[in-house]
C-alpha positions as CSV (number, residue, x, y, z in Angstrom):
1,M,-16.5,-7.3,-42.9
2,P,-17.8,-10.9,-43.3
3,T,-17.3,-13.4,-40.5
4,P,-16.0,-17.0,-41.1
5,S,-19.7,-18.1,-41.5
6,G,-20.2,-15.5,-44.2
7,Q,-22.4,-13.2,-42.2
8,V,-21.5,-9.5,-41.9
9,A,-20.2,-8.8,-38.4
10,Q,-22.1,-6.2,-36.3
11,R,-19.8,-3.3,-35.4
12,V,-19.8,-2.1,-31.8
13,F,-18.9,1.6,-31.2
14,Y,-17.2,3.2,-28.3
15,P,-16.5,7.0,-27.6
16,A,-12.9,7.8,-28.0
17,L,-10.1,10.4,-28.4
18,R,-7.1,10.0,-30.6
19,G,-3.6,11.3,-29.7
20,L,0.1,11.2,-30.5
21,F,2.8,10.5,-27.8
22,G,6.3,10.2,-29.1
23,K,6.0,7.6,-31.9
24,W,2.9,6.0,-30.4
25,I,-0.5,6.8,-31.9
26,Y,-3.0,5.9,-29.2
27,Y,-6.7,6.1,-28.5
28,C,-8.5,6.8,-25.2
29,C,-11.6,4.8,-25.3
30,L,-14.5,4.3,-22.8
31,M,-15.7,0.7,-22.7
32,P,-18.2,-1.0,-20.2
33,A,-16.5,-3.3,-17.7
34,K,-18.4,-6.3,-19.1
35,D,-17.0,-5.7,-22.5
36,V,-13.5,-5.2,-21.1
37,A,-13.8,-8.5,-19.3
38,K,-14.9,-10.2,-22.5
39,R,-12.6,-8.6,-25.1
40,L,-9.3,-8.2,-23.3
41,S,-6.7,-10.9,-22.5
42,F,-3.4,-10.8,-20.7
43,A,0.0,-9.7,-21.9
44,D,1.1,-13.3,-22.7
45,E,0.6,-12.3,-26.4
46,I,4.0,-10.6,-26.4
47,H,5.9,-13.9,-25.7
48,K,6.3,-16.8,-28.1
49,S,6.9,-19.3,-25.3
50,K,3.7,-21.1,-24.3
51,K,5.1,-21.9,-20.8
52,L,6.0,-18.3,-20.3
53,S,2.5,-17.2,-21.2
54,E,1.0,-19.8,-18.8
55,W,3.3,-18.6,-16.1
56,I,2.2,-15.0,-16.6
57,Q,-1.5,-16.0,-16.2
58,R,-0.7,-18.1,-13.2
59,Q,1.1,-15.2,-11.5
60,L,-2.0,-13.0,-12.1
61,K,-4.4,-15.6,-10.7
62,E,-2.2,-16.0,-7.6
63,G,-1.8,-12.3,-7.2
64,R,-4.2,-9.5,-6.4
65,A,-7.2,-10.5,-8.6
66,K,-9.3,-11.6,-5.6
67,E,-8.5,-8.5,-3.6
68,I,-9.4,-6.2,-6.5
69,S,-12.6,-8.1,-7.1
70,E,-13.6,-7.7,-3.5
71,Y,-12.7,-4.0,-3.7
72,L,-15.0,-3.6,-6.7
73,N,-17.9,-5.4,-5.0
74,R,-17.6,-3.6,-1.7
75,E,-16.6,-0.1,-2.6
76,E,-19.3,2.3,-3.9
77,Q,-16.7,4.9,-4.6
78,R,-14.6,2.5,-6.6
79,F,-12.4,3.9,-9.4
80,F,-9.6,2.7,-11.7
81,N,-7.1,4.6,-13.7
82,S,-6.7,3.8,-17.4
83,L,-5.6,0.3,-18.6
84,V,-3.0,0.4,-21.4
85,V,-4.2,-2.0,-24.1
86,A,-2.5,-3.4,-27.3
87,I,-4.6,-4.4,-30.2
88,Y,-4.0,-6.4,-33.4
89,K,-5.9,-8.5,-36.0
90,G,-9.7,-8.0,-36.6
91,D,-10.9,-4.8,-38.2
92,P,-10.7,-1.9,-35.6
93,A,-11.7,1.4,-37.1
94,W,-11.5,5.0,-36.2
95,H,-14.4,7.3,-37.1
96,G,-13.5,11.0,-36.7
97,F,-16.0,13.7,-36.3
98,S,-16.3,17.3,-37.5
99,N,-18.9,20.1,-37.6
100,F,-19.9,19.6,-34.0
101,K,-23.2,21.0,-32.9
102,P,-23.1,22.3,-29.2
103,L,-26.0,21.6,-27.0
104,S,-25.9,25.1,-25.6
105,K,-24.7,28.5,-26.7
106,D,-21.7,28.6,-24.3
107,I,-19.2,27.9,-27.0
108,D,-18.5,29.2,-30.6
109,M,-17.3,26.2,-32.6
110,N,-15.5,28.5,-34.9
111,E,-13.0,29.1,-32.1
112,V,-12.2,25.4,-31.7
113,P,-9.0,24.5,-33.5
114,S,-9.3,21.9,-36.3
115,E,-6.7,19.6,-34.6
116,V,-9.0,19.4,-31.6
117,E,-11.9,18.3,-33.8
118,D,-9.7,15.7,-35.5
119,S,-9.0,14.1,-32.1
120,V,-12.6,13.3,-31.2
121,G,-14.6,10.4,-32.6
122,L,-15.6,6.7,-32.2
123,L,-13.7,3.4,-32.2
124,S,-15.5,0.4,-33.6
125,F,-14.7,-3.3,-33.4
126,I,-16.2,-6.3,-35.1
127,G,-15.4,-8.7,-32.3
128,D,-12.4,-10.8,-33.5
129,E,-9.8,-8.3,-32.6
130,K,-7.0,-9.4,-30.3
131,M,-6.7,-7.0,-27.3
132,F,-4.5,-7.5,-24.3
133,A,-3.6,-5.4,-21.3
134,I,0.1,-4.4,-21.1
135,D,-0.5,-2.2,-18.0
136,G,-3.3,-3.0,-15.6
137,Q,-3.3,-6.8,-15.8
138,H,-4.2,-7.2,-12.1
139,R,-7.1,-4.8,-12.5
140,L,-8.3,-6.7,-15.5
141,A,-8.1,-10.0,-13.6
142,G,-10.0,-8.5,-10.7
143,M,-12.6,-7.0,-13.0
144,R,-13.2,-10.4,-14.7
145,E,-13.9,-12.0,-11.3
146,A,-16.2,-9.1,-10.1
147,V,-18.3,-9.1,-13.3
148,K,-19.0,-12.8,-12.9
149,T,-20.8,-12.3,-9.6
150,N,-22.1,-8.7,-9.9
151,S,-23.7,-7.6,-13.2
152,S,-24.0,-4.0,-12.1
153,I,-20.2,-3.7,-12.1
154,G,-20.3,-4.6,-15.8
155,Q,-21.9,-1.3,-16.5
156,D,-19.0,0.8,-15.1
157,E,-17.2,2.6,-17.9
158,I,-13.5,1.8,-18.0
159,S,-10.9,4.0,-19.6
160,L,-8.6,2.2,-22.1
161,L,-5.5,3.7,-23.7
162,I,-5.2,1.6,-26.9
163,V,-2.1,1.2,-29.0
164,G,-1.4,-0.8,-32.1
165,H,0.6,-4.1,-31.9
166,Q,2.3,-5.9,-34.7
167,E,2.5,-9.7,-34.6
168,T,6.1,-9.7,-35.8
169,K,9.5,-10.0,-34.0
170,L,10.0,-6.2,-34.1
171,G,6.4,-5.6,-33.1
172,R,6.7,-7.9,-30.1
173,E,9.9,-6.2,-29.0
174,R,8.3,-2.8,-29.3
175,T,5.3,-3.8,-27.2
176,R,7.5,-5.5,-24.6
177,R,9.6,-2.3,-24.4
178,L,6.4,-0.3,-23.7
179,F,5.3,-3.0,-21.2
180,T,8.5,-2.8,-19.2
181,T,8.7,1.0,-19.4
182,L,5.2,1.4,-18.0
183,N,5.8,-1.2,-15.2
184,K,9.4,-0.3,-14.2
185,T,9.3,3.5,-14.4
186,A,6.0,4.0,-12.6
187,K,6.8,5.4,-9.2
188,P,4.9,3.7,-6.3
189,V,2.8,6.0,-4.1
190,G,4.9,6.9,-1.1
191,K,4.0,6.3,2.5
192,G,3.5,10.0,3.1
193,E,0.9,10.3,0.3
194,I,-0.8,7.1,1.6
195,I,-1.1,8.6,5.1
196,A,-2.3,11.9,3.8
197,L,-4.8,10.8,1.2
198,D,-5.7,7.1,1.1
199,E,-9.3,6.4,1.9
200,N,-9.1,2.6,1.8
201,D,-5.9,2.1,3.9
202,V,-7.2,1.5,7.5
203,M,-3.9,2.5,9.1
204,A,-3.8,5.8,7.2
205,I,-7.5,6.6,8.1
206,V,-6.8,5.9,11.8
207,T,-3.5,7.8,11.8
208,R,-5.3,10.9,10.4
209,H,-8.1,10.4,13.0
210,L,-5.6,10.3,15.8
211,V,-3.8,13.4,14.6
212,E,-7.0,15.4,14.0
213,N,-9.1,14.3,16.9
214,E,-7.0,12.9,19.8
215,E,-5.0,15.2,22.0
216,W,-2.3,12.5,22.6
217,F,-1.3,12.8,18.9
218,S,-2.2,16.4,18.0
219,E,-0.2,18.0,15.3
220,D,2.3,19.7,17.7
221,R,3.0,16.3,19.3
222,V,3.7,14.3,16.1
223,K,6.4,15.3,13.6
224,F,5.1,15.2,10.0
225,S,7.9,13.0,8.6
226,Q,8.0,9.5,7.1
227,S,11.2,8.8,9.0
228,D,11.6,6.3,11.9
229,S,13.9,8.6,13.8
230,L,13.8,11.9,15.6
231,A,16.6,14.3,16.7
232,A,17.3,14.0,20.5
233,G,16.1,17.6,20.9
234,A,12.8,17.3,19.0
235,P,9.8,18.2,21.0
236,E,7.5,15.6,19.4
237,L,6.9,12.1,20.8
238,T,7.2,10.4,17.4
239,T,6.8,10.8,13.6
240,I,3.6,10.3,11.7
241,G,5.3,7.6,9.6
242,N,6.3,5.8,12.8
243,L,2.7,6.0,14.1
244,Y,1.4,4.5,10.8
245,D,3.9,1.7,11.1
246,A,3.1,0.9,14.7
247,L,-0.6,0.8,13.8
248,T,0.1,-1.5,10.9
249,I,1.9,-4.0,13.2
250,L,-0.9,-3.8,15.8
251,F,-3.8,-4.1,13.3
252,V,-2.4,-7.0,11.4
253,A,-1.9,-8.9,14.6
254,H,-5.6,-8.4,15.4
255,T,-7.0,-9.2,11.9
256,P,-7.5,-12.8,11.0
257,G,-6.4,-14.3,7.7
258,K,-3.1,-14.6,5.8
259,L,-4.0,-11.6,3.7
260,A,-4.6,-9.3,6.7
261,K,-2.1,-6.7,5.7
262,T,-3.3,-6.5,2.1
263,Q,-6.9,-6.4,3.2
264,L,-6.2,-3.6,5.7
265,R,-4.4,-1.6,3.0
266,F,-6.7,-1.9,0.1
267,I,-10.3,-2.7,1.3
268,R,-12.0,0.0,3.3
269,P,-14.3,-1.6,6.0
270,Q,-17.6,-0.3,7.1
271,D,-17.5,2.7,9.4
272,S,-18.5,0.5,12.4
273,E,-15.4,-1.7,11.8
274,L,-13.2,1.4,11.4
275,R,-14.3,2.6,14.8
276,K,-13.1,-0.7,16.2
277,Y,-9.6,-0.1,14.8
278,V,-9.7,3.5,16.3
279,D,-10.6,2.0,19.7
280,L,-7.9,-0.7,19.3
281,A,-5.3,2.1,18.7
282,L,-6.5,4.0,21.8
283,R,-6.5,0.9,23.9
284,F,-2.9,0.1,22.9
285,F,-1.5,3.6,23.6
286,G,-3.8,4.0,26.6
287,G,-2.5,0.7,27.9
288,L,1.2,1.7,27.4
289,A,0.4,4.9,29.4
290,K,-1.3,2.8,32.1
291,Y,1.8,0.6,32.6
292,F,4.5,3.2,31.9
293,P,4.2,6.2,34.1
294,E,6.5,8.4,32.0
295,L,4.3,8.0,29.0
296,R,1.2,8.6,31.1
297,R,2.7,11.9,32.3
298,Y,3.4,12.9,28.7
299,F,-0.2,12.2,27.6
300,E,-1.7,13.9,30.6
301,S,0.5,17.1,30.2
302,S,-0.7,20.1,28.3
303,S,0.6,20.9,24.8
304,S,2.9,23.5,26.2
305,A,4.3,21.2,29.0
306,A,4.6,18.1,26.8
307,P,8.0,19.1,25.3
308,K,9.5,19.3,28.8
309,V,8.5,15.7,29.5
310,V,10.0,14.6,26.2
311,K,13.2,16.5,27.0
312,K,13.5,14.7,30.3
313,Q,12.9,11.2,28.7
314,R,14.9,11.7,25.5
315,N,18.4,13.1,26.1
316,A,22.1,12.7,25.2
317,S,22.6,10.0,27.9
318,G,19.7,7.8,26.7
319,G,16.3,8.1,28.3
320,H,13.1,6.1,28.0
321,I,12.8,3.6,25.1
322,L,9.2,4.6,24.4
323,F,10.2,8.2,23.7
324,R,12.1,7.0,20.6
325,P,10.2,6.1,17.5
326,V,12.1,2.8,17.2
327,G,11.0,2.0,20.8
328,L,7.3,2.4,19.9
329,R,7.8,0.2,17.0
330,I,9.6,-2.5,19.0
331,F,6.9,-2.5,21.7
332,A,4.2,-2.7,18.9
333,E,6.0,-5.7,17.5
334,I,6.3,-7.4,20.9
335,T,2.6,-6.8,21.4
336,A,1.8,-8.4,18.1
337,T,3.9,-11.5,18.9
338,L,2.2,-11.9,22.3
339,V,-1.3,-11.4,20.8
340,K,-0.5,-14.0,18.1
341,A,0.5,-16.3,21.0
342,A,-3.0,-16.0,22.4
343,C,-2.5,-13.2,24.9
344,S,-5.1,-10.5,25.2
345,L,-4.0,-7.0,24.5
346,D,-4.1,-6.1,28.2
347,V,-2.2,-9.2,29.3
348,A,0.4,-8.4,26.6
349,L,0.8,-4.8,27.9
350,K,1.0,-6.0,31.5
351,L,3.8,-8.5,30.6
352,M,5.7,-5.7,28.8
353,S,5.5,-3.5,31.8
354,E,8.1,-5.7,33.4
355,L,10.7,-4.9,30.7
356,P,13.5,-2.4,31.3
357,T,13.1,0.9,29.6
358,E,16.4,2.8,30.1
359,L,18.3,3.0,26.8
360,S,21.7,3.2,28.4
361,E,21.3,-0.2,30.0
362,K,21.0,-3.8,28.7
363,P,19.5,-5.0,26.4
364,Y,19.4,-1.7,24.5
365,L,23.0,-0.6,25.1
366,R,25.2,-1.2,21.9
367,V,22.1,-2.7,20.2
368,V,19.8,0.2,19.5
369,W,21.6,2.7,21.7
370,L,25.3,3.3,20.9
371,P,27.9,4.6,23.5
372,G,28.3,7.8,21.4
373,G,24.8,8.8,22.2
374,T,23.0,7.9,19.0
375,M,20.3,5.4,18.0
376,S,21.0,2.5,15.7
377,L,18.0,1.2,13.7
378,K,19.9,-1.8,12.4
379,G,19.7,-3.4,15.9
380,R,15.9,-3.2,16.1
381,V,15.2,-6.9,15.3
382,V,17.8,-8.2,17.7
383,C,16.6,-5.8,20.4
384,R,13.0,-7.0,20.0
385,R,14.1,-10.6,20.2
386,L,16.2,-10.0,23.3
387,L,13.1,-8.5,25.0
388,L,11.0,-11.4,23.9
389,Y,13.6,-13.8,25.3
390,M,13.3,-12.0,28.6
391,L,9.6,-12.6,28.5
392,G,10.1,-16.3,27.5
393,Y,8.8,-15.9,23.9
394,E,12.0,-16.3,21.8
395,R,12.0,-19.5,19.8
396,N,15.7,-19.7,18.8
397,P,17.9,-18.4,21.7
398,K,21.1,-20.0,20.2
399,E,20.8,-18.1,16.9
400,L,19.8,-15.0,18.8
401,K,23.0,-15.2,20.9
402,Q,25.1,-15.4,17.8
403,R,23.5,-12.3,16.3
404,Y,23.8,-10.5,19.6
405,A,27.5,-11.3,19.7
406,E,28.0,-10.0,16.2
407,L,26.3,-6.7,17.1
408,L,28.5,-6.3,20.2
409,G,31.6,-7.2,18.3
410,L,32.4,-9.9,20.9
411,E,33.3,-13.6,20.8
412,L,30.3,-15.9,21.3
413,A,31.8,-17.3,24.5
414,K,31.9,-13.9,26.1
415,V,28.3,-13.0,25.5
416,K,25.4,-13.7,27.8
417,L,21.7,-13.2,27.0
418,P,19.8,-11.0,29.4
419,G,18.2,-12.7,32.3
420,K,14.6,-13.9,31.9
421,L,11.9,-12.1,33.9
422,A,10.0,-14.0,36.5
């Protein structure tokens, strides 16, 4: 096909498969990242409004592009799933194959169904096709940034699922419908799967390390549940989901930068840095044990004796706040607040050692511990703030008193905040 200058465009070929899904004919194509960065644009093509298109691109630039670029540059085991791409204009062509010749004698081509052969071929482009990502726009934005600074990433082969797009009202509606279907029905990875499998999430890596290597959190001492609660008679100290949450709070407080949580979740640090986070976790829980004898007795007890310690500290009449998952989270949150206020970890733990721990007493009573003998997670934030008030680190006592009164179901004039500690 001639270009506007009259010259015949040079076709570029990519290996591909052709398939049919519902009413969509699609092509699975392998394309080098440098070509993806050059050929693909964002999904602003499906909107007629210029301002809407500009807003989409701004959202992408302000989003995860930098984080994904850093991931591509740092991670040798980097990998992306397929980008879904719409294409129109230009002269894209499908070149099907037949009469394959195998490289070895481990297959008889006469046994291969004809429809399988019909699905294998090449896609070719002349260069003026319009291609835009309708699923994977953040990955595309990050890839563009990474390729600019690291040419080796440009050689990575990216999987594209390509569908046809018609530049008409009905065509834009059809592509928008596919866009929203892909982005709204995709189920996010659950916390349990992250803890079990994620090799970039620092908290997941450290949680698995603690369960697999530290007696304090061996598998018979941690319930394998994503929940933030345990039955009163459960023999475990906490849940694996609660342990992950407590580590997240602790690690974010000790990691500089506004994007600390995102960095910790998506960018795996060097092994030496990972070891520092493991040490931080052990210092935190070891410090709690140092200043709270009940927890120390639990950690020092054998696996067979540990449930007896739990039973004594978690019972129908209340018990120790740190033997409830919500209590571990609250104390992790208080630690984070104190660390951000320039306390060292040990100073923060020592300050907290002065706090009350019995659930059946103030400030826990009727906030996170109800008279009927059950925990109430909805009072967690108020409970944390009450404890911070006692330590002298609550910024808005007036508003806290109002929320405390609402939880107690009392008039504001009849409510007193707990006394501050010396």
